[in-house]
C-alpha positions as CSV (number, residue, x, y, z in Angstrom):
1,X,11.3,-64.3,-1.6
2,X,10.9,-61.9,1.4
3,X,13.9,-60.9,3.5
4,X,13.9,-61.5,7.3
5,X,13.5,-57.7,7.8
6,X,11.2,-56.3,5.1
7,X,11.3,-52.9,6.9
8,X,15.1,-52.7,6.2
9,X,14.7,-53.8,2.6
10,X,12.1,-51.1,2.0
11,X,14.5,-48.4,3.2
12,X,17.3,-49.4,0.9
13,X,18.1,-47.7,-2.4
14,X,16.7,-49.6,-5.4
15,X,18.9,-52.6,-6.2
16,X,21.2,-52.0,-3.3
17,X,19.9,-54.6,-0.8
18,X,19.0,-54.1,2.9
19,X,19.8,-50.7,4.5
20,X,22.8,-50.5,6.8
21,X,22.3,-51.2,10.5
22,X,23.8,-49.3,13.4
23,X,24.9,-51.4,16.4
24,X,26.4,-50.8,19.8
25,X,28.5,-54.0,19.6
26,X,29.7,-56.5,17.0
27,X,27.6,-59.0,18.9
28,X,24.4,-57.2,17.8
29,X,25.3,-58.1,14.2
30,X,25.0,-61.9,14.8
31,X,22.1,-63.5,12.9
32,X,19.6,-62.2,10.4
33,X,21.8,-63.5,7.5
34,X,20.4,-63.5,4.0
35,X,19.0,-66.4,1.9
36,X,19.8,-66.6,-1.8
37,X,18.3,-68.6,-4.6
38,X,20.8,-71.2,-5.9
39,X,18.4,-73.2,-8.0
40,X,20.3,-72.5,-11.2
41,X,23.2,-74.6,-10.0
42,X,21.1,-77.8,-10.2
43,X,20.2,-79.3,-13.6
44,X,17.0,-81.2,-14.2
45,X,14.8,-79.7,-11.5
46,X,11.1,-79.3,-11.8
47,X,10.3,-75.6,-12.4
48,X,8.2,-75.7,-9.2
49,X,11.2,-76.6,-7.0
50,X,13.5,-73.9,-5.5
51,X,16.8,-74.2,-3.7
52,X,17.7,-71.5,-1.2
53,X,21.0,-71.2,0.7
54,X,21.3,-69.3,4.0
55,X,24.6,-67.5,3.9
56,X,26.0,-67.8,7.4
57,X,29.3,-66.3,6.3
58,X,27.6,-62.9,6.8
59,X,27.8,-63.3,10.5
60,X,30.6,-61.0,12.0
61,X,32.7,-64.0,13.0
62,X,32.2,-65.4,9.5
63,X,30.2,-68.5,10.2
64,X,27.0,-70.2,11.6
65,X,28.9,-70.8,14.8
66,X,28.5,-67.2,16.0
67,X,24.9,-68.0,17.0
68,X,25.5,-70.9,19.5
69,X,28.8,-69.4,20.8
70,X,27.0,-66.2,21.8
71,X,24.1,-68.2,23.3
72,X,26.4,-70.4,25.4
73,X,28.5,-67.5,26.7
74,X,25.5,-65.4,27.6
75,X,24.0,-68.3,29.4
76,X,27.3,-68.9,31.2
77,X,27.3,-65.3,32.4
78,X,23.6,-65.4,33.4
79,X,24.2,-68.5,35.5
80,X,27.5,-67.3,37.0
81,X,29.5,-70.1,35.5
82,X,31.4,-67.5,33.4
83,X,32.6,-64.7,35.6
84,X,35.6,-62.4,36.1
85,X,38.8,-64.4,36.4
86,X,37.6,-67.4,34.3
87,X,39.0,-68.4,30.9
88,X,36.7,-69.7,28.2
89,X,37.9,-73.2,27.1
90,X,36.5,-75.4,24.4
91,X,37.5,-77.8,21.6
92,X,36.8,-76.8,18.0
93,X,37.6,-77.6,14.4
94,X,37.8,-73.9,13.8
95,X,34.6,-72.0,13.3
96,X,33.3,-72.2,16.9
97,X,36.8,-71.3,18.1
98,X,36.7,-68.2,15.9
99,X,33.3,-67.3,17.3
100,X,34.3,-67.8,20.9
101,X,37.5,-65.8,20.4
102,X,35.6,-62.9,18.8
103,X,32.9,-62.9,21.5
104,X,35.5,-63.3,24.3
105,X,37.3,-60.2,22.9
106,X,34.1,-58.2,22.8
107,X,33.0,-59.2,26.3
108,X,36.5,-59.1,27.9
109,X,37.1,-62.8,28.7
110,X,40.3,-64.6,27.8
111,X,39.8,-67.7,25.5
112,X,41.8,-70.9,25.1
113,X,41.0,-73.3,22.3
114,X,42.0,-76.9,21.6
115,X,42.0,-77.7,17.9
116,X,43.6,-80.1,15.5
117,X,47.0,-79.0,14.3
118,X,46.0,-79.5,10.7
119,X,43.1,-77.0,10.5
120,X,43.6,-74.3,7.9
121,X,46.2,-71.6,8.7
122,X,43.6,-69.0,8.0
123,X,41.5,-70.2,10.9
124,X,44.6,-70.3,13.2
125,X,45.5,-66.7,12.2
126,X,41.9,-65.4,12.7
127,X,41.8,-66.9,16.2
128,X,45.2,-65.5,17.1
129,X,44.1,-62.1,15.8
130,X,41.3,-62.0,18.4
131,X,43.9,-62.7,21.1
132,X,42.9,-66.2,22.0
133,X,45.4,-69.0,23.0
134,X,45.5,-72.2,20.9
135,X,46.5,-75.7,22.2
136,X,47.0,-78.0,19.3
137,X,45.8,-81.7,19.3
138,X,46.9,-84.4,16.8
139,X,45.7,-83.7,13.3
140,X,45.4,-87.5,12.8
141,X,42.7,-87.7,15.5
142,X,40.5,-84.9,14.1
143,X,37.9,-83.2,16.2
144,X,37.6,-86.2,18.5
145,X,41.2,-85.8,19.5
146,X,40.6,-82.1,20.3
147,X,37.6,-83.1,22.5
148,X,39.7,-85.6,24.4
149,X,42.7,-83.2,24.9
150,X,40.3,-80.4,26.0
151,X,38.9,-82.7,28.7
152,X,42.4,-83.3,30.0
153,X,43.2,-79.6,30.1
154,X,40.0,-78.9,32.1
155,X,40.6,-81.8,34.5
156,X,44.1,-80.3,35.4
157,X,42.6,-77.0,36.5
158,X,38.8,-77.1,36.6
159,X,38.4,-73.9,38.6
160,X,40.2,-71.8,36.0
161,X,38.0,-72.5,33.1
162,X,34.4,-72.1,31.8
163,X,33.8,-74.7,29.2
164,X,30.8,-74.0,26.9
165,X,31.0,-77.6,25.7
166,X,29.4,-77.1,22.3
167,X,28.9,-80.8,21.8
168,X,26.7,-81.2,24.9
169,X,25.3,-77.7,25.7
170,X,21.6,-77.4,24.8
171,X,22.2,-73.7,24.2
172,X,23.8,-74.8,21.0
173,X,20.6,-76.1,19.3
174,X,18.6,-73.6,21.3
175,X,20.3,-70.8,19.5
176,X,19.2,-72.2,16.2
177,X,15.7,-72.8,17.5
178,X,15.5,-69.2,18.6
179,X,17.1,-67.5,15.5
180,X,18.0,-69.7,12.5
181,X,14.6,-71.5,12.3
182,X,12.5,-68.3,12.6
183,X,14.7,-66.5,10.0
184,X,14.3,-69.4,7.5
185,X,10.5,-69.5,8.1
186,X,10.2,-65.8,7.6
187,X,12.4,-65.6,4.6
188,X,10.6,-68.4,2.8
189,X,7.2,-66.9,3.8
190,X,6.4,-70.2,5.5
191,X,6.8,-72.1,2.2
192,X,9.9,-74.2,3.1
193,X,9.2,-77.9,2.7
194,X,12.7,-79.4,3.3
195,X,15.6,-78.3,5.4
196,X,19.2,-79.6,4.9
197,X,22.2,-79.0,7.0
198,X,25.5,-80.7,7.6
199,X,26.3,-82.5,10.8
200,X,29.1,-81.1,13.0
201,X,27.9,-80.8,16.5
202,X,24.4,-81.4,15.2
203,X,23.2,-78.2,16.8
204,X,22.2,-76.5,13.6
205,X,20.1,-79.3,12.1
206,X,18.5,-80.1,15.5
207,X,17.5,-76.7,16.6
208,X,16.5,-75.3,13.3
209,X,14.6,-78.5,12.4
210,X,12.7,-78.4,15.7
211,X,11.5,-74.9,15.0
212,X,10.4,-75.6,11.5
213,X,8.7,-78.9,12.5
214,X,6.7,-76.9,15.1
215,X,5.6,-74.5,12.4
216,X,4.8,-77.2,9.9
217,X,5.1,-80.9,11.0
218,X,5.4,-81.9,7.3
219,X,8.7,-80.1,6.8
220,X,11.4,-82.7,6.2
221,X,14.6,-82.3,8.2
222,X,17.6,-83.8,6.5
223,X,21.2,-84.1,7.6
224,X,24.2,-84.1,5.1
225,X,26.8,-86.5,6.5
226,X,30.2,-87.5,5.1
227,X,29.9,-90.8,3.4
228,X,32.8,-92.4,5.2
229,X,35.2,-91.8,8.1
230,X,38.2,-90.8,6.0
231,X,36.6,-87.7,4.4
232,X,37.8,-84.2,3.6
233,X,34.8,-82.3,4.7
234,X,36.3,-80.2,7.4
235,X,33.9,-79.4,10.2
236,X,31.5,-82.3,9.5
237,X,31.3,-85.6,11.4
238,X,30.8,-89.1,10.2
239,X,28.7,-90.2,13.2
240,X,29.3,-94.0,13.1
241,X,33.1,-93.4,13.5
242,X,32.9,-90.4,15.9
243,X,32.2,-89.3,19.4
244,X,28.5,-88.6,19.1
245,X,27.6,-85.2,20.4
246,X,25.0,-85.1,23.3
247,X,22.9,-82.5,21.4
248,X,22.5,-84.7,18.4
249,X,19.4,-86.9,18.3
250,X,19.2,-88.9,15.1
251,X,15.7,-90.0,15.7
252,X,14.5,-86.5,15.1
253,X,15.8,-86.5,11.5
254,X,13.6,-87.6,8.6
255,X,16.7,-88.6,6.7
256,X,20.4,-88.6,6.3
257,X,22.2,-88.3,3.0
258,X,25.8,-89.6,2.6
259,X,27.9,-87.0,0.9
260,X,31.2,-87.7,-1.0
261,X,34.1,-85.3,-0.6
262,X,35.1,-84.9,-4.3
263,X,31.6,-84.0,-5.4
264,X,31.2,-81.5,-2.6
265,X,34.4,-79.8,-3.6
266,X,33.3,-79.7,-7.2
267,X,30.1,-78.0,-6.2
268,X,32.0,-75.4,-4.2
269,X,34.0,-74.6,-7.3
270,X,30.9,-74.4,-9.4
271,X,29.2,-72.1,-7.0
272,X,32.2,-69.7,-7.3
273,X,32.2,-69.7,-11.1
274,X,28.5,-69.7,-11.7
275,X,26.9,-67.9,-8.7
276,X,29.7,-65.7,-7.4
277,X,29.7,-67.5,-4.1
278,X,33.1,-68.7,-2.7
279,X,32.1,-71.1,0.1
280,X,33.7,-73.8,2.2
281,X,33.5,-77.5,1.7
282,X,30.6,-78.0,4.1
283,X,28.5,-75.7,2.0
284,X,29.3,-77.9,-1.0
285,X,28.2,-80.9,1.0
286,X,24.9,-79.2,1.9
287,X,24.3,-78.3,-1.7
288,X,25.0,-81.9,-2.8
289,X,22.4,-83.3,-0.4
290,X,19.9,-80.6,-1.3
291,X,20.2,-81.3,-5.0
292,X,19.6,-85.0,-4.3
293,X,16.4,-84.0,-2.4
294,X,15.3,-81.5,-5.0
295,X,15.5,-83.9,-7.9
296,X,13.0,-86.2,-6.2
297,X,10.4,-83.4,-5.9
298,X,7.7,-82.2,-8.3
299,X,7.3,-79.0,-6.1
300,X,8.9,-77.7,-3.0
301,X,11.2,-75.2,-1.3
302,X,14.5,-76.7,-0.1
303,X,16.4,-74.5,2.4
304,X,20.0,-75.3,3.3
305,X,22.8,-73.9,5.4
306,X,26.0,-72.6,3.9
307,X,28.0,-72.4,7.2
308,X,30.8,-70.1,6.0
309,X,32.6,-68.6,3.1
310,X,35.6,-70.1,1.4
311,X,38.3,-67.5,2.3
312,X,39.3,-69.5,5.4
313,X,40.1,-72.5,3.4
314,X,42.3,-71.1,0.6
315,X,45.4,-73.0,1.9
316,X,43.6,-76.3,2.2
317,X,43.0,-79.2,-0.1
318,X,39.7,-77.7,-1.1
319,X,41.2,-74.8,-3.1
320,X,44.3,-76.7,-4.1
321,X,42.1,-78.8,-6.3
322,X,40.4,-75.9,-8.0
323,X,42.9,-75.6,-10.9
324,X,42.6,-79.3,-11.8
325,X,38.8,-79.0,-11.8
326,X,39.0,-76.1,-14.2
327,X,41.3,-78.0,-16.5
328,X,38.9,-81.0,-16.5
329,X,36.1,-78.7,-17.5
330,X,38.1,-77.2,-20.4
331,X,39.1,-80.5,-21.9
332,X,37.1,-81.5,-25.1
């Protein structure tokens, strides 16, 4: 399968992947992430079906959220909403916060983030390393609690803050329409037939799906959604029990697939042992839904988003369960 930048691949030493880039800023490194064939992880597929994962952990902030965070901040600067003296403020479950903190550091803007107190300590440490301030909301209220508390903080001093508002800012799906969609189309050489992504804000599945549908209306756009409200898939939303983001338009989807937590964790473990990919739980969820789709096909190319790598979840329930999974596999 072709890379997004064949000219870079051609310049690389044999077997060494794309040639290194030079950049004037870390922001220039956002996007153009690789896609990798993960078909071998799924059993019982037709030989004419392929599964490809787009590895968004290769973004400099470590996740897919670098794309919309950059688009929202650049739009804020262009419109004058973000200017000298303003502090960037938003709610986050972690990855968007890391992206905003990184971009704020690179552009010289202070950042304050509201996030649930029970997000992984790795995410907290990364955000603090970028110099951002964190306000913690109740862990029991999840991302919705962070949204509500962030609104209160903004109301107390609206002139102080620029709020990108990732859940309602059209620059969020717009970033994926402009970058993620074209990259998947190019990397698959226009052969993608199904696109699968988890639902957090909805920006990734909406924006990428719109682009792919424009290129080929028969492409199926599918959301992977936690199967119930009390799930362990950090970063994903169960829409029926959540504040529905303004950028999310369910009527644009061809399908939603409910995803169980335990099976998503198991697939994350399997990816590590069989494919050399240590990913987060939302990547396991995307893979679970993609395998469901792939097993229904006689032929096709299923592209999915792996939003981040697993190193920012080492202290969470995800990797706490890894040892038990290995023991289960070793039992006769």
